[in-house]
C-alpha positions as a Markdown table, in Angstrom:
| # | Residue | x | y | z |
|---|---|---|---|---|
| 1 | Met | 1.8 | -19.0 | 51.0 |
| 2 | Ala | 4.7 | -20.7 | 48.8 |
| 3 | Gln | 2.2 | -23.5 | 48.8 |
| 4 | Asn | -0.5 | -20.7 | 46.5 |
| 5 | Gly | 2.4 | -19.1 | 44.7 |
| 6 | Asp | 3.8 | -22.9 | 43.5 |
| 7 | Ser | 0.2 | -23.4 | 42.5 |
| 8 | His | -0.8 | -20.0 | 41.1 |
| 9 | Gln | 2.4 | -20.8 | 39.3 |
| 10 | Asn | 1.5 | -24.5 | 37.9 |
| 11 | Gly | -2.1 | -23.1 | 37.1 |
| 12 | Asn | -0.3 | -20.0 | 34.8 |
| 13 | Gln | 1.8 | -22.6 | 32.9 |
| 14 | Asn | -0.7 | -24.6 | 32.3 |
| 15 | Asp | -2.6 | -22.2 | 31.1 |
| 16 | Asp | 0.1 | -21.0 | 28.1 |
| 17 | Ser | 0.7 | -24.8 | 27.4 |
| 18 | Gln | -3.3 | -24.6 | 27.0 |
| 19 | Lys | -2.9 | -22.2 | 24.8 |
| 20 | Gln | -0.2 | -23.6 | 22.5 |
| 21 | Asp | -1.2 | -26.6 | 21.9 |
| 22 | Ala | -4.4 | -24.7 | 20.8 |
| 23 | Gln | -2.2 | -23.1 | 18.3 |
| 24 | Ser | -0.5 | -26.2 | 17.4 |
| 25 | Asp | -4.1 | -27.9 | 16.7 |
| 26 | Gly | -5.2 | -24.8 | 14.6 |
| 27 | Leu | -1.9 | -24.7 | 13.2 |
| 28 | Glu | -2.2 | -28.2 | 11.6 |
| 29 | Ser | -5.7 | -27.8 | 10.3 |
| 30 | Tyr | -3.7 | -24.8 | 8.6 |
| 31 | Gln | -0.3 | -27.4 | 7.8 |
| 32 | Arg | -3.6 | -30.1 | 5.5 |
| 33 | Lys | -4.2 | -27.7 | 3.4 |
| 34 | Thr | -1.4 | -27.1 | 1.8 |
| 35 | Lys | -0.4 | -30.3 | 0.7 |
| 36 | Ile | -2.3 | -29.5 | -2.2 |
| 37 | Pro | -0.6 | -26.1 | -3.6 |
| 38 | Phe | -3.1 | -22.6 | -3.6 |
| 39 | Val | -6.0 | -24.6 | -1.6 |
| 40 | Ile | -5.3 | -23.3 | 1.4 |
| 41 | Phe | -6.9 | -19.6 | -0.1 |
| 42 | Phe | -10.1 | -21.7 | -0.1 |
| 43 | Lys | -10.1 | -21.7 | 3.6 |
| 44 | Asp | -12.7 | -20.5 | 6.3 |
| 45 | Leu | -14.2 | -18.5 | 3.3 |
| 46 | Arg | -17.3 | -18.2 | 5.2 |
| 47 | Arg | -15.8 | -16.3 | 7.4 |
| 48 | Val | -14.5 | -13.4 | 5.0 |
| 49 | Cys | -17.0 | -10.8 | 6.3 |
| 50 | Lys | -16.9 | -11.7 | 9.7 |
| 51 | Leu | -16.8 | -9.4 | 11.9 |
| 52 | Asp | -14.8 | -11.3 | 14.2 |
| 53 | Ala | -11.4 | -10.3 | 16.1 |
| 54 | Leu | -9.6 | -10.0 | 13.7 |
| 55 | Gly | -12.5 | -8.8 | 11.0 |
| 56 | Lys | -12.6 | -6.5 | 13.1 |
| 57 | Glu | -8.7 | -5.9 | 14.7 |
| 58 | Ile | -7.9 | -5.5 | 10.8 |
| 59 | Leu | -10.7 | -2.7 | 9.2 |
| 60 | Gly | -9.9 | -0.9 | 12.2 |
| 61 | Ile | -6.2 | -0.8 | 10.9 |
| 62 | Ala | -7.6 | -0.7 | 7.0 |
| 63 | Ile | -10.5 | 1.5 | 7.0 |
| 64 | Pro | -8.8 | 4.9 | 8.0 |
| 65 | Ala | -5.9 | 3.2 | 6.2 |
| 66 | Ile | -8.3 | 2.8 | 2.7 |
| 67 | Leu | -9.3 | 6.9 | 3.3 |
| 68 | Thr | -5.7 | 8.0 | 3.8 |
| 69 | Leu | -4.8 | 6.0 | 0.6 |
| 70 | Ala | -7.4 | 6.9 | -1.6 |
| 71 | Ala | -8.1 | 11.0 | -0.2 |
| 72 | Asp | -4.4 | 11.9 | -2.3 |
| 73 | Pro | -5.3 | 9.8 | -6.0 |
| 74 | Val | -8.7 | 11.9 | -5.3 |
| 75 | Ala | -7.8 | 14.7 | -4.8 |
| 76 | Ser | -5.1 | 14.4 | -8.2 |
| 77 | Leu | -8.8 | 13.0 | -10.1 |
| 78 | Ile | -10.1 | 16.8 | -8.9 |
| 79 | Asp | -7.1 | 18.1 | -10.0 |
| 80 | Thr | -7.4 | 16.2 | -13.8 |
| 81 | Met | -11.1 | 17.5 | -13.7 |
| 82 | Phe | -10.0 | 21.1 | -13.1 |
| 83 | Ile | -6.9 | 21.1 | -15.6 |
| 84 | Gly | -9.1 | 18.8 | -18.4 |
| 85 | Arg | -11.0 | 22.2 | -19.0 |
| 86 | Leu | -7.9 | 23.5 | -20.5 |
| 87 | Gly | -8.1 | 21.2 | -23.1 |
| 88 | Ala | -6.6 | 17.7 | -24.1 |
| 89 | Val | -2.8 | 19.3 | -24.3 |
| 90 | Asp | -2.6 | 20.8 | -21.2 |
| 91 | Ile | -3.8 | 18.0 | -19.2 |
| 92 | Gly | -1.8 | 15.1 | -21.7 |
| 93 | Gly | 1.2 | 17.2 | -20.8 |
| 94 | Val | 0.8 | 16.8 | -17.2 |
| 95 | Gly | 0.4 | 13.1 | -17.1 |
| 96 | Val | 3.9 | 12.8 | -18.4 |
| 97 | Ala | 4.9 | 14.9 | -16.2 |
| 98 | Ile | 2.9 | 13.2 | -12.9 |
| 99 | Ala | 4.3 | 10.1 | -14.4 |
| 100 | Ile | 7.5 | 11.2 | -14.4 |
| 101 | Phe | 6.8 | 12.6 | -11.0 |
| 102 | Asn | 6.1 | 10.3 | -9.5 |
| 103 | Gln | 8.9 | 8.0 | -11.1 |
| 104 | Ala | 10.8 | 9.7 | -9.2 |
| 105 | Ser | 9.4 | 10.3 | -5.9 |
| 106 | Arg | 8.5 | 5.9 | -5.3 |
| 107 | Ile | 11.7 | 5.3 | -6.1 |
| 108 | Thr | 12.7 | 6.9 | -2.7 |
| 109 | Met | 9.1 | 7.2 | -0.7 |
| 110 | Tyr | 8.0 | 3.5 | -1.4 |
| 111 | Pro | 11.0 | 1.3 | 0.3 |
| 112 | Ile | 10.5 | 4.2 | 3.4 |
| 113 | Val | 7.3 | 3.5 | 3.8 |
| 114 | Ser | 6.9 | 0.1 | 3.8 |
| 115 | Ile | 10.6 | -1.3 | 6.0 |
| 116 | Thr | 9.6 | 1.5 | 8.3 |
| 117 | Thr | 5.8 | -0.2 | 9.6 |
| 118 | Ser | 7.4 | -3.6 | 9.2 |
| 119 | Phe | 10.7 | -2.5 | 11.3 |
| 120 | Val | 8.4 | -0.4 | 13.3 |
| 121 | Ala | 5.5 | -3.0 | 14.4 |
| 122 | Glu | 8.1 | -5.6 | 15.6 |
| 123 | Glu | 9.8 | -2.8 | 17.5 |
| 124 | His | 6.7 | -1.9 | 19.4 |
| 125 | Ser | 5.6 | -5.6 | 19.2 |
| 126 | Met | 8.1 | -6.8 | 21.5 |
| 127 | Glu | 8.8 | -4.2 | 23.7 |
| 128 | Gln | 4.8 | -4.6 | 24.1 |
| 129 | Met | 6.3 | -8.2 | 25.1 |
| 130 | Ala | 9.3 | -7.0 | 27.3 |
| 131 | Lys | 6.6 | -5.0 | 29.3 |
| 132 | Glu | 4.7 | -7.4 | 29.4 |
| 133 | Ala | 7.4 | -10.0 | 30.9 |
| 134 | Gln | 8.7 | -7.1 | 33.2 |
| 135 | Lys | 5.0 | -6.6 | 34.9 |
| 136 | Ala | 4.4 | -10.7 | 34.9 |
| 137 | Glu | 7.5 | -11.4 | 36.9 |
| 138 | Ala | 6.7 | -8.3 | 39.6 |
| 139 | Asn | 3.4 | -10.6 | 39.6 |
| 140 | Lys | 5.0 | -13.2 | 40.0 |
| 141 | Leu | 7.4 | -12.0 | 42.8 |
| 142 | Glu | 4.1 | -10.5 | 45.1 |
| 143 | Thr | 2.3 | -13.5 | 44.6 |
| 144 | Leu | 5.4 | -15.8 | 46.3 |
| 145 | Glu | 5.5 | -12.5 | 49.3 |
| 146 | Asp | 1.7 | -12.6 | 49.6 |
| 147 | Gly | 0.4 | -15.9 | 48.3 |
| 148 | Ser | -2.1 | -13.2 | 46.4 |
| 149 | Thr | -4.0 | -13.9 | 42.7 |
| 150 | Pro | -1.5 | -12.9 | 40.4 |
| 151 | Lys | -2.5 | -9.5 | 38.1 |
| 152 | Asn | -3.2 | -9.2 | 34.3 |
| 153 | Asp | -2.4 | -6.4 | 32.8 |
| 154 | Ser | -1.6 | -7.5 | 29.7 |
| 155 | Asn | -3.2 | -5.3 | 26.4 |
| 156 | Glu | -4.7 | -6.2 | 23.4 |
| 157 | Thr | -2.7 | -6.8 | 21.3 |
| 158 | Glu | 7.5 | 12.4 | -30.3 |
| 159 | Ser | 7.0 | 14.8 | -33.3 |
| 160 | Lys | 7.6 | 17.9 | -33.9 |
| 161 | Ser | 3.6 | 19.1 | -34.6 |
| 162 | Pro | 2.6 | 23.2 | -32.3 |
| 163 | Ser | 0.5 | 20.4 | -30.3 |
| 164 | Lys | 2.8 | 17.7 | -29.0 |
| 165 | Glu | 5.2 | 21.0 | -28.1 |
| 166 | Lys | 2.8 | 22.3 | -26.4 |
| 167 | Ala | 2.6 | 19.3 | -24.7 |
| 168 | Val | 6.0 | 18.7 | -23.0 |
| 169 | Ala | 6.2 | 22.6 | -22.6 |
| 170 | Thr | 2.8 | 22.5 | -20.1 |
| 171 | Ala | 4.8 | 19.1 | -18.6 |
| 172 | Arg | 8.0 | 20.5 | -18.0 |
| 173 | Gln | 5.9 | 23.6 | -15.6 |
| 174 | Tyr | 3.7 | 21.2 | -13.8 |
| 175 | Leu | 6.9 | 19.2 | -12.9 |
| 176 | Thr | 9.2 | 22.1 | -12.6 |
| 177 | Val | 6.9 | 23.5 | -9.8 |
| 178 | Arg | 5.5 | 20.6 | -8.2 |
| 179 | Ala | 9.2 | 19.1 | -8.0 |
| 180 | Leu | 9.2 | 22.3 | -5.0 |
| 181 | Gly | 6.9 | 19.6 | -3.2 |
| 182 | Ala | 9.0 | 16.7 | -3.2 |
| 183 | Pro | 10.5 | 16.9 | 0.0 |
| 184 | Ala | 7.1 | 17.4 | 2.3 |
| 185 | Val | 6.2 | 14.2 | 0.2 |
| 186 | Leu | 8.9 | 12.4 | 1.8 |
| 187 | Leu | 9.0 | 13.5 | 4.6 |
| 188 | Ser | 5.5 | 12.2 | 5.6 |
| 189 | Leu | 5.2 | 9.4 | 3.9 |
| 190 | Ala | 8.2 | 8.4 | 6.1 |
| 191 | Met | 6.2 | 9.6 | 8.9 |
| 192 | Gln | 3.4 | 7.5 | 8.1 |
| 193 | Gly | 4.9 | 4.6 | 8.2 |
| 194 | Val | 5.7 | 5.0 | 11.6 |
| 195 | Phe | 2.1 | 5.2 | 12.5 |
| 196 | Arg | 1.7 | 2.4 | 10.4 |
| 197 | Gly | 3.8 | 1.2 | 12.4 |
| 198 | Phe | 2.2 | 1.5 | 15.8 |
| 199 | Lys | -1.1 | 0.7 | 14.4 |
| 200 | Asp | -2.0 | 4.0 | 14.1 |
| 201 | Thr | -4.1 | 4.7 | 10.4 |
| 202 | Thr | -6.1 | 7.6 | 12.1 |
| 203 | Thr | -3.7 | 10.2 | 12.7 |
| 204 | Pro | -2.4 | 9.8 | 8.9 |
| 205 | Leu | -5.9 | 10.4 | 7.7 |
| 206 | Tyr | -7.3 | 13.8 | 9.5 |
| 207 | Ala | -3.3 | 15.0 | 8.2 |
| 208 | Thr | -4.3 | 14.3 | 4.9 |
| 209 | Val | -7.5 | 14.8 | 5.2 |
| 210 | Val | -6.4 | 18.2 | 6.1 |
| 211 | Gly | -3.9 | 18.9 | 3.2 |
| 212 | Asp | -6.2 | 17.9 | 0.4 |
| 213 | Ala | -9.5 | 19.6 | 1.2 |
| 214 | Leu | -7.0 | 22.5 | 0.8 |
| 215 | Asn | -5.7 | 21.5 | -2.4 |
| 216 | Ile | -9.0 | 21.2 | -3.6 |
| 217 | Val | -9.7 | 24.9 | -2.5 |
| 218 | Leu | -6.3 | 26.3 | -3.3 |
| 219 | Asp | -6.7 | 24.4 | -6.9 |
| 220 | Pro | -9.5 | 26.7 | -8.9 |
| 221 | Ile | -8.0 | 29.8 | -7.4 |
| 222 | Phe | -4.4 | 29.1 | -8.9 |
| 223 | Ile | -5.1 | 28.0 | -11.8 |
| 224 | Phe | -8.4 | 30.0 | -13.4 |
| 225 | Val | -8.9 | 33.3 | -10.5 |
| 226 | Leu | -5.1 | 33.9 | -10.8 |
| 227 | Arg | -4.4 | 31.9 | -14.0 |
| 228 | Phe | -1.9 | 30.0 | -13.8 |
| 229 | Gly | -3.1 | 27.3 | -15.0 |
| 230 | Val | -1.0 | 23.6 | -15.0 |
| 231 | Arg | 1.5 | 25.8 | -12.7 |
| 232 | Gly | -1.8 | 26.3 | -10.7 |
| 233 | Ala | -2.7 | 23.3 | -9.5 |
| 234 | Ala | 1.1 | 22.4 | -9.0 |
| 235 | Ile | 1.3 | 25.4 | -6.4 |
| 236 | Ser | -2.0 | 23.8 | -4.6 |
| 237 | His | 0.1 | 20.6 | -4.7 |
| 238 | Ala | 2.7 | 21.9 | -2.9 |
| 239 | Ile | 1.1 | 24.2 | -0.4 |
| 240 | Ser | -0.9 | 21.0 | 0.9 |
| 241 | Gln | 1.8 | 18.9 | 1.0 |
| 242 | Tyr | 3.9 | 20.9 | 3.5 |
| 243 | Thr | 1.1 | 21.3 | 5.3 |
| 244 | Ile | 0.6 | 17.5 | 5.3 |
| 245 | Ala | 4.3 | 17.8 | 6.5 |
| 246 | Leu | 3.8 | 20.0 | 9.1 |
| 247 | Ile | 0.8 | 17.7 | 10.8 |
| 248 | Leu | 2.0 | 14.9 | 11.5 |
| 249 | Phe | 5.6 | 16.1 | 12.5 |
| 250 | Leu | 4.0 | 17.9 | 14.8 |
| 251 | Arg | 1.8 | 14.8 | 16.4 |
| 252 | Leu | 5.1 | 12.5 | 16.2 |
| 253 | Met | 6.9 | 14.4 | 18.6 |
| 254 | Gln | 4.3 | 14.4 | 21.0 |
| 255 | Glu | 3.9 | 10.6 | 20.7 |
| 256 | Val | 8.7 | 9.7 | 20.6 |
| 257 | Asn | 11.2 | 11.3 | 21.3 |
| 258 | Leu | 12.5 | 12.7 | 18.1 |
| 259 | Leu | 15.8 | 12.6 | 19.5 |
| 260 | Ala | 18.9 | 10.2 | 18.0 |
| 261 | Pro | 19.6 | 7.8 | 20.0 |
| 262 | Gly | 23.3 | 5.3 | 19.6 |
| 263 | Val | 24.3 | 5.4 | 16.4 |
| 264 | Lys | 24.1 | 0.8 | 16.6 |
| 265 | Gln | 20.6 | 1.4 | 17.9 |
| 266 | Leu | 19.6 | 3.0 | 14.6 |
| 267 | Gln | 20.3 | -0.3 | 12.6 |
| 268 | Phe | 21.9 | 1.1 | 9.5 |
| 269 | Gly | 22.7 | -1.8 | 8.0 |
| 270 | Arg | 19.3 | -3.2 | 8.8 |
| 271 | Phe | 17.7 | -0.6 | 6.3 |
| 272 | Leu | 20.4 | -0.3 | 4.0 |
| 273 | Lys | 20.2 | -4.5 | 3.3 |
| 274 | Asn | 16.1 | -3.9 | 2.7 |
| 275 | Gly | 16.3 | -0.7 | 1.3 |
| 276 | Ala | 18.1 | -1.5 | -1.5 |
| 277 | Leu | 15.5 | -4.2 | -1.9 |
| 278 | Met | 12.7 | -2.3 | -2.8 |
| 279 | Leu | 14.4 | 0.0 | -4.6 |
| 280 | Thr | 15.1 | -2.6 | -7.3 |
| 281 | Arg | 11.1 | -3.5 | -6.4 |
| 282 | Val | 9.6 | 0.0 | -6.9 |
| 283 | Ile | 12.0 | 1.1 | -9.9 |
| 284 | Ala | 10.5 | -2.0 | -11.5 |
| 285 | Val | 6.9 | -1.2 | -10.9 |
| 286 | Thr | 7.1 | 2.5 | -11.1 |
| 287 | Ser | 9.0 | 2.3 | -15.0 |
| 288 | Cys | 6.1 | -0.3 | -16.3 |
| 289 | Val | 3.7 | 2.6 | -15.3 |
| 290 | Thr | 6.1 | 5.6 | -16.6 |
| 291 | Phe | 7.1 | 3.3 | -19.5 |
| 292 | Ala | 3.1 | 2.9 | -20.5 |
| 293 | Ala | 2.3 | 6.2 | -20.5 |
| 294 | Ala | 5.8 | 7.3 | -22.5 |
| 295 | Leu | 4.4 | 5.2 | -25.7 |
| 296 | Ala | 1.1 | 6.9 | -24.9 |
| 297 | Ala | 2.5 | 10.1 | -25.4 |
| 298 | Arg | 4.2 | 9.1 | -28.6 |
| 299 | Gln | 0.1 | 7.9 | -30.0 |
| 300 | Gly | -1.0 | 11.6 | -29.8 |
| 301 | Pro | -2.3 | 14.6 | -26.9 |
| 302 | Thr | -5.5 | 12.5 | -27.5 |
| 303 | Pro | -4.8 | 9.4 | -27.2 |
| 304 | Met | -2.4 | 10.7 | -23.6 |
| 305 | Ala | -5.5 | 12.3 | -22.4 |
| 306 | Ala | -7.3 | 9.3 | -22.6 |
| 307 | Phe | -4.9 | 7.0 | -20.9 |
| 308 | Gln | -4.0 | 9.9 | -17.9 |
| 309 | Ile | -7.7 | 10.3 | -17.0 |
| 310 | Cys | -8.1 | 5.7 | -16.9 |
| 311 | Leu | -4.6 | 5.4 | -15.5 |
| 312 | Gln | -5.7 | 7.9 | -12.2 |
| 313 | Val | -9.1 | 5.7 | -12.1 |
| 314 | Trp | -6.8 | 2.9 | -12.6 |
| 315 | Leu | -4.7 | 3.2 | -9.6 |
| 316 | Thr | -7.2 | 5.2 | -7.4 |
| 317 | Ser | -9.7 | 2.0 | -6.8 |
| 318 | Ser | -6.5 | -0.1 | -7.4 |
| 319 | Leu | -5.1 | 2.3 | -5.0 |
| 320 | Leu | -8.2 | 1.4 | -2.2 |
| 321 | Ala | -6.9 | -2.1 | -1.6 |
| 322 | Asp | -3.9 | -1.0 | 0.0 |
| 323 | Gly | -5.3 | 0.2 | 3.0 |
| 324 | Leu | -6.1 | -3.6 | 4.0 |
| 325 | Ala | -2.4 | -4.4 | 2.4 |
| 326 | Val | -1.6 | -1.5 | 5.3 |
| 327 | Ser | -3.5 | -3.6 | 8.2 |
| 328 | Gly | -2.5 | -6.9 | 6.9 |
| 329 | Gln | 1.7 | -5.9 | 7.3 |
| 330 | Ala | 1.2 | -4.2 | 10.4 |
| 331 | Ile | -0.7 | -7.4 | 12.1 |
| 332 | Leu | 2.0 | -9.3 | 9.8 |
| 333 | Ala | 4.7 | -8.3 | 11.6 |
| 334 | Tyr | 2.8 | -8.1 | 14.9 |
| 335 | Ala | 1.9 | -11.8 | 14.7 |
| 336 | Phe | 5.8 | -12.9 | 13.3 |
| 337 | Ala | 7.6 | -10.9 | 16.3 |
| 338 | Glu | 5.3 | -12.5 | 18.6 |
| 339 | Lys | 5.8 | -15.9 | 17.2 |
| 340 | Asp | 2.2 | -16.5 | 16.4 |
| 341 | His | 1.9 | -18.1 | 14.0 |
| 342 | Lys | -1.4 | -19.4 | 13.7 |
| 343 | Lys | -2.3 | -14.9 | 13.4 |
| 344 | Ala | -0.1 | -14.7 | 11.1 |
| 345 | Ile | -1.6 | -17.5 | 8.4 |
| 346 | Glu | -5.3 | -16.1 | 9.4 |
| 347 | Thr | -4.8 | -12.9 | 9.2 |
| 348 | Ala | -2.2 | -13.7 | 5.8 |
| 349 | Leu | -5.4 | -15.3 | 4.4 |
| 350 | Arg | -8.2 | -12.9 | 5.6 |
| 351 | Val | -6.8 | -10.4 | 4.3 |
| 352 | Ala | -6.2 | -11.0 | 0.3 |
| 353 | Gln | -9.8 | -12.5 | 0.5 |
| 354 | Leu | -11.2 | -9.6 | 1.5 |
| 355 | Gly | -8.4 | -8.4 | -1.2 |
| 356 | Phe | -10.6 | -10.2 | -3.9 |
| 357 | Val | -14.0 | -9.8 | -2.4 |
| 358 | Ala | -13.3 | -5.7 | -3.2 |
| 359 | Gly | -11.9 | -6.2 | -6.4 |
| 360 | Leu | -15.4 | -8.1 | -7.5 |
| 361 | Gly | -17.4 | -4.8 | -5.9 |
| 362 | Leu | -14.9 | -2.4 | -7.3 |
| 363 | Leu | -15.9 | -3.9 | -10.6 |
| 364 | Val | -18.9 | -2.8 | -10.5 |
| 365 | Val | -18.7 | 0.2 | -9.3 |
| 366 | Val | -15.8 | 0.9 | -11.3 |
| 367 | Gly | -17.6 | 0.1 | -14.6 |
| 368 | Ala | -20.5 | 1.5 | -13.8 |
| 369 | Gly | -18.8 | 5.3 | -12.2 |
| 370 | Leu | -16.9 | 5.5 | -15.4 |
| 371 | Tyr | -19.6 | 4.6 | -18.2 |
| 372 | Phe | -21.8 | 7.0 | -16.8 |
| 373 | Gly | -19.4 | 10.1 | -15.5 |
| 374 | Ala | -16.5 | 10.1 | -17.9 |
| 375 | Gly | -17.6 | 13.5 | -19.4 |
| 376 | Val | -17.0 | 14.9 | -15.9 |
| 377 | Phe | -13.2 | 14.8 | -16.9 |
| 378 | Thr | -13.7 | 15.9 | -20.6 |
| 379 | Thr | -15.7 | 16.7 | -23.3 |
| 380 | Asp | -13.4 | 16.2 | -26.4 |
| 381 | Lys | -15.4 | 13.7 | -28.3 |
| 382 | Asn | -12.1 | 12.1 | -28.9 |
| 383 | Val | -10.7 | 11.9 | -25.8 |
| 384 | Leu | -13.9 | 10.5 | -24.8 |
| 385 | His | -14.6 | 7.6 | -27.6 |
| 386 | Leu | -10.6 | 6.1 | -26.5 |
| 387 | Met | -11.8 | 6.5 | -22.8 |
| 388 | Tyr | -15.2 | 4.2 | -23.8 |
| 389 | Leu | -12.7 | 1.7 | -25.3 |
| 390 | Gly | -10.7 | 0.8 | -22.3 |
| 391 | Ile | -13.5 | 1.3 | -19.3 |
| 392 | Pro | -13.5 | -3.0 | -19.6 |
| 393 | Phe | -9.8 | -3.3 | -19.1 |
| 394 | Ile | -10.6 | -0.7 | -16.1 |
| 395 | Ala | -13.4 | -2.9 | -14.6 |
| 396 | Gly | -12.6 | -6.1 | -15.4 |
| 397 | Thr | -9.2 | -6.1 | -13.9 |
| 398 | Gln | -9.9 | -4.7 | -10.5 |
| 399 | Pro | -10.2 | -8.4 | -8.8 |
| 400 | Ile | -6.5 | -9.1 | -9.7 |
| 401 | Asn | -5.2 | -5.6 | -8.7 |
| 402 | Thr | -7.0 | -5.5 | -5.7 |
| 403 | Leu | -5.2 | -8.9 | -4.7 |
| 404 | Ala | -2.1 | -7.8 | -5.7 |
| 405 | Phe | -1.6 | -5.2 | -3.7 |
| 406 | Val | -2.7 | -6.7 | -0.6 |
| 407 | Leu | -0.1 | -10.0 | -0.8 |
| 408 | Asp | 2.3 | -7.3 | -1.8 |
| 409 | Gly | 0.8 | -6.1 | 2.4 |
| 410 | Val | 1.7 | -9.6 | 3.4 |
| 411 | Asn | 4.8 | -10.6 | 1.5 |
| 412 | Phe | 6.0 | -7.1 | 3.9 |
| 413 | Gly | 4.5 | -7.8 | 6.8 |
| 414 | Ala | 6.5 | -11.2 | 6.6 |
| 415 | Ser | 10.1 | -9.1 | 6.4 |
| 416 | Asp | 10.3 | -10.8 | 2.8 |
| 417 | Phe | 11.4 | -8.1 | 1.3 |
| 418 | Ala | 13.5 | -10.2 | -0.6 |
| 419 | Tyr | 11.6 | -12.2 | -2.7 |
| 420 | Thr | 9.3 | -9.4 | -3.5 |
| 421 | Ala | 11.9 | -7.4 | -5.1 |
| 422 | Tyr | 13.9 | -10.6 | -6.9 |
| 423 | Ser | 10.3 | -11.7 | -8.5 |
| 424 | Met | 9.5 | -8.2 | -9.4 |
| 425 | Ala | 12.8 | -7.9 | -11.5 |
| 426 | Ser | 12.5 | -11.7 | -13.2 |
| 427 | Tyr | 8.7 | -10.7 | -14.8 |
| 428 | Asp | 8.8 | -6.9 | -14.8 |
| 429 | Gly | 12.7 | -6.3 | -16.7 |
| 430 | Tyr | 12.9 | -6.8 | -20.7 |
| 431 | Ser | 10.1 | -8.7 | -21.5 |
| 432 | Gln | 7.6 | -6.4 | -20.2 |
| 433 | Tyr | 8.8 | -3.6 | -21.5 |
| 434 | Ser | 8.8 | -5.4 | -24.7 |
| 435 | Ser | 5.2 | -6.7 | -24.5 |
| 436 | Glu | 4.0 | -2.8 | -23.8 |
| 437 | Tyr | 6.3 | -1.4 | -26.9 |
| 438 | Leu | 5.3 | -4.3 | -28.9 |
| 439 | Leu | 1.6 | -4.7 | -28.3 |
| 440 | Ser | 1.6 | -0.9 | -28.9 |
| 441 | Arg | 2.8 | -0.9 | -31.8 |
| 442 | Ala | 0.1 | -3.8 | -33.0 |
| 443 | Lys | -2.9 | -2.2 | -31.5 |
| 444 | Gly | -2.0 | 1.3 | -30.4 |
| 445 | Tyr | -3.9 | 3.0 | -27.7 |
| 446 | Leu | -5.5 | -0.1 | -26.7 |
| 447 | Gly | -2.2 | -2.8 | -26.7 |
| 448 | Ile | -1.1 | -0.5 | -23.8 |
| 449 | Trp | -3.5 | -1.5 | -21.9 |
| 450 | Tyr | -3.1 | -5.2 | -23.0 |
| 451 | Ala | 0.4 | -5.4 | -21.6 |
| 452 | Leu | -0.4 | -3.8 | -18.2 |
| 453 | Ile | -3.3 | -6.8 | -17.7 |
| 454 | Ile | -0.5 | -8.9 | -18.4 |
| 455 | Tyr | 1.9 | -6.5 | -16.2 |
| 456 | Met | -0.9 | -7.0 | -13.5 |
| 457 | Gly | -1.0 | -10.8 | -13.8 |
| 458 | Leu | 2.0 | -11.7 | -12.8 |
| 459 | Arg | 2.7 | -9.2 | -10.0 |
| 460 | Thr | -0.9 | -11.5 | -8.7 |
| 461 | Val | 0.4 | -15.0 | -9.0 |
| 462 | Ala | 3.5 | -13.7 | -7.5 |
| 463 | Gly | 2.7 | -12.4 | -5.0 |
| 464 | Val | -0.1 | -15.7 | -4.5 |
| 465 | Trp | 2.9 | -18.1 | -4.5 |
| 466 | Arg | 4.9 | -17.9 | -1.8 |
| 467 | Val | 2.0 | -18.3 | 0.7 |
| 468 | Gly | 0.0 | -20.9 | -1.8 |
| 469 | Thr | 3.7 | -23.4 | -1.8 |
| 470 | Ala | 4.5 | -22.5 | 2.1 |
| 471 | Thr | 8.1 | -22.1 | 0.6 |
| 472 | Gly | 10.1 | -18.8 | 2.7 |
| 473 | Pro | 8.8 | -17.2 | 5.6 |
| 474 | Trp | 5.8 | -19.0 | 5.8 |
| 475 | Arg | 7.7 | -22.5 | 5.6 |
| 476 | Phe | 6.6 | -23.0 | 9.2 |
| 477 | Leu | 3.3 | -24.3 | 7.3 |
| 478 | Arg | 4.7 | -27.9 | 6.2 |
| 479 | Gly | 6.3 | -28.4 | 9.8 |
| 480 | Lys | 9.8 | -26.7 | 9.1 |
| 481 | Pro | 11.2 | -24.2 | 11.8 |
| 482 | Leu | 11.9 | -20.4 | 11.0 |
| 483 | Pro | 15.4 | -18.9 | 11.6 |
């Protein structure tokens, strides 16, 4: 029996050795591509839409995440449609309020949800590895005792004009009421980060669909039937956010023990360190868009209304790529925790390629949809004229927008929070504000869009740079070990 057990043990060691050799051979093909910077992104392009094991894993996480992320902007678009019927001044005021709310809320929310996803994925992966190691040890002991074959239980892993004064009053009304839902938004996004770390994007989808459906139903009731106007839109939005938070909380209680463990196990230091980095990044990201909205508001209610509608479409379509980013982040966090570098680079390249292809599709869909469907949002001829002028910018930037969002997820999955923060702060500081201000003064409404294109282009270059030059957590592509 001992000889039989030894033979099984040797067989397992040979299998592990063969797997390591295969992974090493596969990694060498990627390492050869890094000799010329950025060429690695063109590797295996023919597999970009292939439904192999990796493709199915990516889409299995990405599709529910895409639907979840798209649900809230779609609900905001419907809000915009309802409010647009109240007039250009009202929609312009709400646009300012939404920009302010997004700036304040994302500063607190985005670091939490991004860091939580990576940390939970890493811990969950290590926990699974520990369980599998215990099972393997138990099977080995069983083999030595009775000579049986080891079991394989591993799981697959402004001016003083009356219109401007009214716009300011509208913004204040909307912002005051909508702020009541901020705690629910913060809590629900933090819980979404936990579920994403478990590679579960279906549960957040169900909760978001229920909440946003409720928002859509309540909007016309509060806005028109009860005649609350823009305050009605804010009330319905706040109610929907508390509904989403409640559903996620009840579901999370069934999944994990919510009682706090020991203080040492909470890893406050790690959260605070990376949270500060992400806070720096998200301030840079959101302040750029907020400043652009402020410049549009200075030009009057009509440009602000057109900018708000176009911005909602721009962000709604671009945020669809965040589903791929979430998928890539979760899978990469698992791969790095397991030191599976071959799967890490395969995942990074696949999601980046899928993001660019999706962007090309969005270019056509968004361009045609906005050209033929602009009248759905407003009937004001002046607003429609400015919207048509913005279509080439909104549609044409979709490929670089989607690539930028996806590469953010790749860097988060590699826990490269420092690079994402410093790179964003380096090009999104005074120079970006200056370009927005100067271009808006020189080109007016279109100048704001010129500046946003420059901003997204630089953001994409920063995302491509890390993997393309095989630096930071990707230096294993040049044969250098990771710490």
